[in-house]
N, C-alpha and C positions, 0 to 999 in steps of 0.2 A: 524605144517603145516595146512595151513586153506583148507575150501573144495574148494576155486578156486587158485590154486596157479599163482604166477607169474612167467614167465619165461620170461626174456631176451638173446633177441640173439644179439650178436655181430658178426662187420666184419668190415672191412675196404671199402668195400660201397656195391653194390649190391646181390652180388654174394652167401651171408649167405643167400639168399629168397630160395635155391635150398636145406637146412638142414632147415628151417626156415615150409615148409611146412611137410619134414615129420614127423615135431616134433609136428604139429600141427594135422595131421591124427594122431598120436599116442595120445593126449593129447588135447581130444575135448572141456572137463574142463578150461583149461589155459588159464589166462588172457597171452597175448603175448606182452613184448616191445622189437619192433625191432630198434636198434642201428649202421646208415651206418656211417659210422668215414670218411667221405667224406670229409671234411676240410684237411686230410691229403692222403687221397688215391693217386696213391695205395701207398702201404706199398713197395713194393720191391724197390723203389725210395729212401728212405731211410734209413740209418744204425741201425744195432745193437741193440746198445744204445741209439739211437736215438725213436725209437718201443719201447724200457721197457718205457723209460722216459715220453710218450708220454701213452702209454695204463693206464699203474698201475693208476700214480691218476684219468685218467678219468675217471676205470672203477669205483673206490671208490665216486665219485658222482653222478654216476648211481645207485648205491647202496643207496646211502643217499635221493636220490630222489624216488626210487619206488619199494625199498625194496623188491627184487627181489627172490624167495624161490631157483631158480639156474640159472645158467648163462649157457648160451653155445658160448662156442666163437669158429664164424661161420666162421674159416680162418685158412686156414694152417701158412702160414706164422707169425703171432701170438699167434697160438697155440703153435709151436716150443720157441721160441723165448719166451713169458711171460706166461704160465701158471704157473711155478716153482713158478715167483715171486708175481704170481696174488692167489695163494692157503696161500704161505706165509703173506702174507697182508691180506685178508676177508677168514673170515667164511663161506661166503656163500658156497654150491658146483657149482663145473665149470665140463662141458666137455668140452674139447679140441677136434679138427679137428688135424688128420693127416692122411699121409700117408700111403692110406691101403695096403702095400708094401705083406703083413704077407695074406688077403685073395690072392691075386692075384698071387701071388706066388703057394701059395696051389694048384691051379683050374688051373696052368697055364700045356698044353698039350705040346708046343711046349719049354719051358722050357726060352723063350726068352720075357720078362716083360719091358716095360718101363713107367716108372714114368715123370708125366707130370705136370711142375709145375710153379711156379715163377720162378725168377731165383733167389730169396732169399732161396725160401726152396729146393730146389734141390741140393746146396752148402754149405747147412746147416748141421752139424755135429749128429743135429737130426736124419735125412734123413740118411745120411750112417751109425748109428748104426745101424738102424732098415734093410735092407742091410742087414748090419752083421750077425744080430739074426737071418730073418726067411727067404734072402731070399732063401734058400733049395735047392740050387744046381742051380739056374735061372739063367741066364744074364739079369744081369737087366740096362735098358739103362736111365738114366737121361735127360730129358730134359727141359732146363730151357727157358721156352717162357718169352718175354722183351712185347710182346702188348695181350697176347689175353684175359687177365681181361679186359682191357681195351674194346677189342672190344665187349665182354661181355655184358660189360655196356651201348655201345653206341647199340649196339641190341638191349635190352630190353626198354630203351629208345625211337626205333623209328627210331636208324641215320640208313643209310645202310650202310651196312658193305658187302666187297667185298669177292666173295668165293676164290680168289686168297689172298688178307691181310690171313684170315684163314688155308690155305692150307699151306700155307709158316712157320705160328708157327708150321704146324700138322705134316708136313713132317716126320723131325726129329726120331719120335716114330718109324715109319716102319724102320724094320730091317731087312735084310734079303733076298733071292729069291722071289718075287712075285709070281711065277711060283712055290717053291715049301712051299704048305701047312704048310709039318713038319720041315720048317725051318728057319722061320720067325714070326714077332714079330704074337700072337694073344693077347696076353692083355694090355689092355694102365691101368692105375691109372691115374683119373683127382684129381690131388693135388691140387686142388686150387677148393673153393667154386664156384667159377664165372663157371667153365668153363661147369658143366652141364647144364649151361642157355643155349648154344651154342652144346647141344647133335644132335641135329638132323642134325643139319648142318658137326657136326665133322664128324658120321655116314656117310653119304653123299660123304663124302668130302675124307673119308677113302681110299688109293690105294687097299684095302683087306677087309673084315669082320675082325672085334678083339671084345674080349668082351671090355667092358668098363666099370672100376669100382668105381662105389662111394658111399661115403663110409656114406652119408644121414641115409640112413634104418639104420645102426646100431648104429649112434646116437640116431637117436629118440631112438629108442629098451632100449639103456644105458638111456636114459635120464627118461623115463618112470618108469625102472625098480627103478633109484633113490628118486623118486616121489613117488612112493606106488601108490596100487591100487586108481580110479579115484571114485571119489563121485558115492555113489548108484543112484544115482539123476542127470545126467549130464546133463548140458544147453553149449549151447558154450555163452562162453565170449568174454571179448572187444581183440581189438588190437590197438596197436599204433607203429608210423614209426617217429624215428625222426636221424633226419642229422646233423650233431657235426656244419656244415656250416651253421644252422638253413633256410638254403634255405626251399620252400615249395615245395611237394615231386611231385606231381600236374601227381601221376602216379597211381592215384584211380583204372580205371579200368584194366589195369598193374600188378597191388600189388594182388587184389581183389580174385584172385585162389591160389595163394602162402600163405596166411592168412584163407585159409578154405572156402571160400567165407563171411567171417565177413567184416562189414566195419571198413574202417581204419583212425582213427584220426590222 
């Protein structure tokens, strides 16, 4: 392991920036490469075999180019489908992103939890297995949102997104009597890394207050544990942003906070 590890963060688009932000805070000593596979976005519009066939060789190209010490798959859809294939193909350590059902059910007081994800993530057997293993008696509602990831991308890019459009995606998460705080949803799992980009608006538009579960802090802790202690002489390293479409991002002002204030190449 070098004194300055390289961490590659991969997502279908910009949602993985919410994971990157936490990993940068945990490991300011690292060099970061963020890859947005926007040429194939959104993954929810592709079949499972298509995504596997896309991501596995593509990851090999980035490993060959950037020689990362660790890779974060900051995408629930890719993690639930491709992680096992990536670990079989490459020796680099991978950290995935999967729906945080276990901690959500452990903390729910009303025993009503909703999982808000892409349509692909909520229908996947991996997600259903997490519920079987970790629901702990909770009633878990799976909500497959067709448009929320795209709405989050649009808002980050400065395009107007209406409250009505967001609420239409969010409303099915809220189950039970709005007037009975002990018999309604009290916890929502954000099972797509794009969704925390809209957290302020989700909170404001929610029919009643709930706990929102974002797995990013836990992912950052796992990354830091795998890399081991940072160098005693920590200096902020560099950052790169790559779009598979080869477009110029033009988002430097927006991206800088996610990269811990460092300039993005």
